[in-house]
N, C-alpha and C positions, 0 to 999 in steps of 0.2 A: 965334604961339600956343605955349603951353607944352606940352611933351610930357609925357604922363602917365608918371610913374615908378612902377614896381612896387616896393614895399618889403615885405620879409618881416616879419611880425609874429608873436610867439610864440616857442616853442622848437623846435629841430630834433629829429629822432628820436634823434640821437646824444646830445644834451644830456639828453634825457629818460631814456635808458637809463643813462647815467652817474649821474644823480641817483637812479635806482631802485636801482642797485647799491650806492651809498653808503648809502642808507636800509636796504637789506637787511643790510648788514654791521653797521650800528648796532643793528638789531632783534635780530639773532643774538647780538651781544655782550651786549646787555641781557638777553636770555633766559638766556644762560649765566651771567651774574652773578647773576640771581635764583635760578637752580637751585643755585648754590654757596652763596648766603646761606641758602636753605631747608635744605640738607643740614647746614650749620654750626649753624643754629638748632635743628634736630632733635637733632643730636648733643649740643649744649649742654643741651638740655632733658633728654635721657636721662642725661647725666652728673650733672645736678642731682638727678634722681630717685634715682640710685644713691647719691649722697652723703646724701640724706635717709634712705634705707634703712639705710645704714651708721651714720649718726648715731643713728637710732632704736635699733638693736641695741646700739650702744656705750653709750647711756644706760642701757639695761636692765642691761647687764653691769656698768657702773660703779656702778649703784644698789645693788649687792649681790645682784642676782638670780643664781641658779645657771644661768640660761640662757646657754649658749655659753661656759662656763668651761673646758671641755675641748675639745681640738681635734676630731678626727673622731668620729663615732658618736653625736652628740647626738640625731639624729632617730630612732635605733633604741631609745633609752631610753624608758621609760614614764612618766617624771616629767612633771609639769605644765610645767616649764620647757622640756623637750624638745618638748612640744606647741607651746609658744609659738614656738620656733625653727622648727619644721616649718611653722607657719602663716606665719611671716615669709618662709621660703623660697618658699612657694607664692604669696604676694602679690608677691614679687620677680619670680618667673617670669611672673606675669600682667601685671605693670606694664611690664617691659622686654622688648623682643623677644629671645628666647633667653636671658633673664636667669638667671644661676646665681651661686652664691657658695660660698666656702670660708672657714671660720673655723679658724685654726690659729696656733700659735706659730712665729715665723719671725724669724731674725736678719738675713737679707738678702733682703728682698722685691724688690729692684731688681736686674736683670741688666744689668751694665755693658756686656757684649759685645753684647747684643741691644738695648740702650737701651730696655728695656721692663720692666714688672712681670712677675713670674713666679708661676705657680700652685703650684709645689712649695714645701713647707714643711720647714725643717730642725730645728725645735723647740729649737735651741740646746743648750748644755751644762747639764744638770741642770734643764731646763725653765724657765730664767730668761729665755728670749726673749720679746719683746713679743707680745701677742696681736694678730693681724691679722685684719681682715675684708677679704676679696678678692672683688670683685664684677666680673663680666664680662657682656657681652651682645653680640649679633650685630654691632653697629656698632664695637665695640672690637677686633674681630679675635680673634686667638688669645690674646693676653695679657690679663690683667685690665685693665679700663678704670679701676678705682678701687680703691685700697688704703688702708685706714684703720687706723692703729695705735691700739689701745684703751688698753692699759696695759703698762708694763714688767713 
């Protein structure tokens, strides 16, 4: 007569736990990847929005409008162009988290030492520096996230 043999079928507890750990590492890695992609996508969208705001103001300036032709103090003026710049500033602040801008003449907007844009403006010799639109927001940190030269 044949002896009945007992054979184990299925997976052992150790195999199941190892498979669960491998799956957990994969899920955590995937979640981390998705979070990084989401942050990058959000920052890219904000950067695109900042570029659109800078381009809008640059078009106004290049079209011969008096809006933003002088560096600081435009929003304190009572001219209609200053009102347009003030409205532009408020839309910027509403659209970008912590959005703010500076319009000035600057010969060196890039800081080589810090490898970042700088907020300070030097106005150049005799006012011949290019007009810059510097836009920053919370995601860009301390330095401006976007600098656009309008005209020399």
